[in-house]
N, C-alpha and C positions, 0 to 999 in steps of 0.2 A: 504493500500500500504506500509506504514511504517513497519508494522509487517512482511509482506512478504519479504521486503528488509532485515530487521533485521535477519530473518530466513536464507536467502541466505548467508548473511555474516557469520553467525554461521556455516553454512554448509561448506563454504570455509575455515573457521578457523579449523574446524574438519578435513577437507581434508589435510590441511598443517600439522596439528599435527600428523596425521597417516603417511604422507610422511616423516616427520622428524624422527619419532620413529620407524617406521616399524611395529607398533603394535596398534590394536584397543584398547587394555586394557591400554597401557601406554598413548595413546592419550586421553583416557577418564580421566585418573588421571590428565594429564596436563591441560585439559580444565575444570576440576572440575565438571564433569558430569558422569553419569553411562555409562557402555559400551554399553548398549542397546540404550541409547540416541545417542551415536556416530554412532552406526550402522544405526539407523533410519535417521540421518542427511545425511549420505553418500548414503543411498538408495534413499532418496528424491533427492539428487543432481544428482545421476546417472539417475534417472527417468527424471529429467528436461533436462539433456544433451542427453539422449538417448544412453548412452554408459557406460560400466563398467570402473571404474577408478583404481581398485586394483585387483590383483590376490590374491584370498583368499587361503592362505596356512599357514604354520607355521609362515611365516613372510609376512606381507602385502607389496606387491611390485606393483609399478605403472605399469599400462598398457600403451599402446601407447597413448590412449586418456588422461590418467592421466599425462603422460609426457608433452603433449601439454598444459594441463590446468595449470600445476605447476607454470611457470613463471608469467602467467596472474593472478593467484590466489594470488601470493605474492604481486604483484603490487596493486591489488584491496584492499587487507587487509591492506597494508601499507597506502594507501590513506584514508581508513576508520579510521584507528588509528590516522592519522594526523589531519583529520578534526574533529574527536571526541575530541581530545586534544585541538585544537584551540577553539572550542565552549566552552569547560570547562574553558579555560583560559579567554575567553571573559566574561563569566558569573561571573568569579572571579575577574574581573577588570584588567586583564593582557593584555589589548589591546595595540597595538604599538603606536597608534596615536588617537587624538580627533580633529575633524574638526568643526570649528565654522564659520558661516557667520553672519555678523551683519551690521547694517546701520552705516554710518560714525560717527554720533554724539555719538552713543553708543561705537564705537571703540575708539574714542578719549577721551571720558569723563569717562565712567564707566568701561571699560574692563581692563585698566592697572593694578589696584590693584587686580582684580579678577585673571588675568593671573599669577601674582606673587604668590598669595596664592595657586593656583592650582598646579603650578610647584613645590612648596614646598611639597604639599600633595601627588602628583603623579609624582615624578621625572623621572620615566621611561616611561611616556606617552608623546609622541611628540605632542605639540599643533600646530595646523595650523589654523590661523585666517585670514579671507578674508573680506574686506569691500565691500559690494555689496548693490545695491538697494533692497528694500523690496521684490518686486515681483520676481526678479532674485534669491534672497536668498531662498525664499520659493520653487522655482522650483528646485533648486539644492538639497534642503533638500528632496523634494518629489522623486527626482531621485536617492537618496541614496549617493550623493557626499559629503554631510556634515551631521553631527550628530545633530547639534543645530542651530537654526536661531533666532536672536534677531532683530526684525523688526517691522515696522508698520503693524498692522493687515490688512489682506485682506481676507475677508470672502469667496471669491470665490476660494482661494487657500488653505484654512484651514478647509474645510468642510468634508474632507475624514475621515472615521471612525478611522483610525489609527493615525490621527494628535492629539497631545496633546497641547492645547493652554492655556497659563498662562498669564493673564494680569499683566504687571509690573507697568505701570503708565500711566496716561493721562495728557497731557500738552497742554497749549495754543499755538496757532500760533501767532507770533508777526511780526511787520514790521521792517526790517533792512534798514537803510538809511544813507546817509552822514550826518555828524554833522551839516552842514549848509543847509540841505534840507528844502524846504518850509513846509513839513509835520511835522517838529519838533515842530511847534506851538501847535500841538494837543497832549494831553495825551492819548486819545483814538481816533485813526484815523478813520473817517467815510468812508464807502465804496464809497460814492459819490465823495470823494476827492482822494481816493486810485486809482480808475480806470483812473484818469487823467495822471498817470505816467507810463512809461515803466517798465517792470519787467524782472528780470533774474530768471529762474525757473530750477528745477531739470530736468534731461533728462527723456525720456520715460523709463519705467521700474522701476522708483523710486516711492515709495508710496506717496511722497509729490505732485508729479505732478498729480497723480490720485486723491488725496484728493482735490486738488484745482479745478480740472475739475468737480468733483462731486458737490462741494460747489457752483461753478459758475452756473452749470446747475440747481441746486435746487433753487437758489435765483435769477435767470435771470441776472447774472453779466457777464461782458465781460472784461477780463484782457488783457492788451497789452504785451504779452510775446515776447520780442525781442531777447532773448538769452537763451540757455540751457547749464548748467554746471553740474558737479557731485562732485565737491570738495568744501568744506566750505571756504578754503583759496581763491578760485576763486570768490566765492560770495562776500567776504569782499573786495577783490581787485577791482572788478567791481563797487560795490556800492560806494566806496570812490571817484570815478571819477566824480560824478555829480548827475543827476536826476534819474538814474535807482534805483529801490528799489527791495526788495526781501521779500517774506513771508516765514518765517522759524520757526521751533519749538523752544521753550525756551532753551532746552539743547544744541541746535546748536548755541545759541547766548551767551553762557557764556563768551567766550573770547571777543566777539564783545562788550559786555556791559562794558568792561574794556578798550576799545580802544577809545581815545579821538577824533579820526577822524571819528568815527561812532556814530550813535544814534539808539536806540531801542525804539519803541513805541508799545503800545497795540492796538489791533483792537477794534473798537466800536462794541457792539453786534448788531445783526440784530433784529429789533423789529417788530413783526407782531401783530396786534390787537387781533388776535384769538389765539395766542400762547405765551409761555414764551420767553423772549429774548434768542437768539441763539448765542453762541460763538464758533468760529472755533477752534477745538482741534484735536489732534491725539492721538491714543492709541498705545503704544509700548508693544509688547507681546514677550514672550519666547515660541518658538515652537520646539517640537521634535516629535518623534513617539512612540507609545506604546511599541514597542519592544526595542527601544534604551533607553528609560527613566529608565529602570530597571537595566541597566549596571552600575556598581559602579562609574567609572570615570565620565560618562555622568551625572548620578544623582548628583554627588558631584559638578560638574561644575554648574549645574542648581541651586543647593542650594546656591552656592557662589554668583551667579547673583542675586537671590532673596534677599539675605542678604545685598548685596551692595546697591540695589535699596531701600530696606526698610530703611537702614541707611540714604540714601540721602533724602528720603521722610520725615524722622523724623527731619533731620537737616533743611530742607526747612520749615517745619511746625514751628519749634522753632524760626526761623528767622522771620517768619510772625507774630508770637505772640509777639515777643520782639519789632518788629517795630510798 
């Protein structure tokens, strides 16, 4: 189909060249082909349309059918030239904007230095960043509304052949509570105690809610979710008030760990006699599609994300060793 379309475009380009020059020979020179090639292209076009387009004499003049075709041929060829140039620009990295969807903890902690570096490297590309829940971010990526998603992995939304999934890091889920909460007596909070207290959780469509639901189902746990939020500031504000707690990933708790009105505790592993101890964690991944990942600005943004995450992982490892 593509070859046939390409041939029709060439036929229209030959038609326009003859209409402009009034000569098959001059049109051939203008198009960089032989006169016999031009003649064959026009004959094929006339055969497709079922009408003669030129009066063949000392000068090629348009017939009535040729006059009808002329303005439409100009529009078609102009559109073809425009889209061809846009695709060339895209492959050369000259895209006007780059759209990123990321979970809140990534937006607040990792993205700021990445955005600054990218803007310096690609000053003519407009960055558009949106904080979304993981599932929503993957859906808008799949729908072509964003170029990159940095999210919790969801194997149900990333199994398509065109999806490229890159694991960035895996982190533990911990308990956020008020500084004077009864659970602060534990270094590692057992689930038998955890389930006694009400919890604030992320809204539906966020990966954390799905992760907790799957974990509860797997281990026959029942959490008392009394409130749904989607902002980390909201979680901190609610937890400060009293007995409500929250299960959140480590990177979402960086600011909370420095707040004297709050406390952060680890979860105790779940021990099964037949299995190794299980710890609740989440995986954060960078997702794009195979066609986007080769476009220079998108590829560079992905490189900056991996670089920033690698630096963070290395710093975390060094702190653990020194501690």
